[in-house]
Structure formats: structure tokens, C-alpha cells
C-alpha positions, 0 to 999 in steps of 0.5 A: 230850025234854020239860023238867020244870016248871022246866027246872033240876035243881030239878025233881028233888024236894028238890033245892035250889040256892043261889048267893053272887055276889061282884062288887067293884071297887078304887077304882084307875081304870086298866087295872091294876085288880084285880077280884072276879068270883067265888063259890060255888054249892051243891046240896043232894040233900036240902035244907038243913033236915037238922038231927038227921037226918044219917044220913038225908041220905046219897044214892047217887052216883057220879063220872066225869072225862073229863080231869083237870086240875081238882078234885073233892074227896070222890070217893075215898071216894065212889068206895069207898062210893058214899055222897054227904054233904048238900052239893055246892059249887062255886068257883073254883080257889083257894077249894077249900080255904076252902069245904071247911072251911066245908062241913065246919063247917056239916054237923057243926053240924047234929048230934051227931057222937057218934051218926054211924056211921063211914061217914056220919062219913066222908061228912060229913068228905070233902064234895064241892067242885069248882072251875074257874079264873076268873082271867081276869075275877077277882083269883083270888089274892085269896082272896075267897071266905070261909066266910060265902059258903058259908053264905049260899049255903046259907041262900039255896038254894031248889028254884025254878029256879035262877039262871043265867049270871054267878052263884055259882061261875060268875060269872068263868067264859068258855065257848067264849071267850064269857061262860059261868057257871051253866046248868041243864036237866031232862028228864022220864021217865015218873014220874022227873026227870033234872036237870043244873046245869053251871060252864061254863068251857071250849072253843075259840071255832071249836068252838062248835056249837049244834044241829049247826051250826058257830056258832063258825066263823061268830063266829071274830073276833067279841066275843073276850075276848082281845088281837089278839096272843093270838088265834093261842094260843087252845087247848082249856083250861079246865074244866066241872063237871057235876052230875047229879041224878035221882029215879029208883031207881039204885044207885051202879053205875048212876049211874057209867054215868048220869054217863058220858054227860055228855061226850056232851052237852059234845061236842054243844056242841063240847068236846073235854076238852082236855090242860090241861081239868078236866072232872069230873062227879057224879051221885047219886040221891035215891030210896032214903031210908034207905040207912044202918043198924045193922051187923045191918040188911038194907037193903031198896032200890029199883032199876031194872033196867039195861034201862030206862037208855036213856031216862035216858041220852038225858036226861043228854046232852040236859040237859047240852047245854042247860044249857052253852047255857043258861049262855052265854045267860043270861050278860051281858058282864062286865068283870073284873081288869085290865080284861079283858072277857068278851063274852056271845054274841049272841042275835041272831047265833045267830038269824041263823046258825040261820036260815042254816042252815035251823034256824030259819024265816026 
């Protein structure tokens, strides 16, 4: 497939992404020192400049979970209504409540509440906030993410290529026992774009696959972020949050079909959706601009036929796979809480392994 201009979820017109990254160290110089390695990432389907126009900030959406040991707020109403409000935020597990409250505060600062219809009010009161656990590198019980950090992420959100790796909500994340974090990618189909953003924090080392090659098997004992004693205890755990955006005119039932293809892309990299994994995904379409109306209105909506969806299924699969790999490639080695270290995957070793299996020219 062909990527968009930025190879980013922000290739979908109108979508903006912002990060607030928190990296702080305690003054204590010991292996027992606590460290802050966390943050928050926001995806704004119609951008941040929404003042006075909340009725028109709604988009059609859908969500899906491969394995549900995790949290994504607002999904019960999303499932019921097919409506998604003006913000999606991703942070660490113990900061979901703080970020959710701050998101509501930001939303209702943008408009007069008394002028909103019931359905819009519900969508705005139940924002989508998702999480993955960063307690290996981050002092997660310190509750370091505060409302102002969400506001900062929104203020800095833009439509240029989204930063990747150790940023925002992905700052302290681990993927296939290498350093992970935020990754993004996009694919074009005719005049439409599909963009994906991931917060990647999952996977066993031996399952890591790149271009169909068992890269993880080749690097079983290299740059492990755990002690020798813990190697035998490694199991499938962790989580991944995936956000899919498109400007193709799909309705909620079609977006549900689209988001169900996310696990195929994860599987291509080696994800299996283990028992303790939180693999939760959301998709939205920015195409229909006026999906809210008065009770007496008849809405006229655009919709592509189901028969056109196969290329979009492929786009979601490809962009999800690449976004995960981009998160790992962009991430840098990070030392964090109690001296724990997450090692970045070696670009040189990837090249050597791909050449060994004839995926690259020698």
C-alpha cells in the first residue's frame, strides 16, 4: 500500500495529534529511586479549534476488543449510539480517571451546555480515554499525570506528522520486551486515507515478527529489560491501544468491520492477545460533517457500499503492522523506575537478520 504524505494518522484531513511527555528523576542516587516516565496523547478527530460548534464535532465511530484486560472509557455509549465526541486520549492505567475528568472539563469549556441536544451532551460527557500499563519504567502509583498535562497535549496538537517512540502516553511502554511507545502509519486508497496510531505495550520476545521473519527468535537473549532470573517467567502480557481514522464515508456498522481488522496487523508483528493483555481498538470517520440534527430533521448521509471495503481492510492491516514497528524503531533506550531499563531494538541487528533471511539485499 501507499502511505500518505506524513505516513501518519494526521494524513486524514482534519485529524490532529498532541503529546505531553513527563520525564522526571528523583534526587535519590540509588537503584531504588523512583522515576516518572509517562504522559498523555490526544487524537482530535476534527482538530482542537471546536469552540462554539460542539454539535458539529461528532463523528461516527466503533470499537472492538481482542482481549479486554484494560480500559477504554465511553465505549458503552459509543456502541449504543455510534457517536464519538471531539477527543480521544491515551495515558497510563492509573491516570485514566484524571485524564477523563480533564477531557470533560476541556470539552464543556468550549460551548454553552444549555444549547446541546441530549445525544450530543451524552457523547461529550462520556469521552474516550484508554490506557496501557507503564509501571516497569514509571512510578505509576505516583499519579503524576494531571489535568494541565492533558490541556498541554491539546494545545500542542497539530496536523503534521505525529511524534513517535518515547512520547506522550507511550513514554514508558515496552513492546516484545524492547522499548515501545507511540507509533503511527497511513495508507491511501483512491481519494481516501486510512490512518492508524498505536500505544504499543505488549508481546513476548520470541513472537516478534518483521516481514514474516522470526526476528524475536534471533534476539532472544539480546537487550532484555528484565533480570536473568525473570527470563523464564516471561509471558504474553501488556496491552495495545489502536486508533483508526479515515475520511472514507463509513457508517458505524462499517467502522466496526474496519476496526475488527486491527488484530490481523497486530498478529503480523507477533501479538497473540494473551489472557492479561488489554487489546482495545477504536475507529472513526470524519467524512459526514453534519450527523446531528433536530428531532424533526431527516439527515442525508454519505456511505460507501460494503462491496468497496476490502482495500480499506487491507489498509488497516498494513498501517497497524507498520505503526507498531514504527513505535519500536523510533523508541530509544530508557532507564526508569528503580533502575529498570527498556532497551531499544537495534536497527543494525534488524538489518542483519532480514539479510540472513533474504528480505534485504546483502
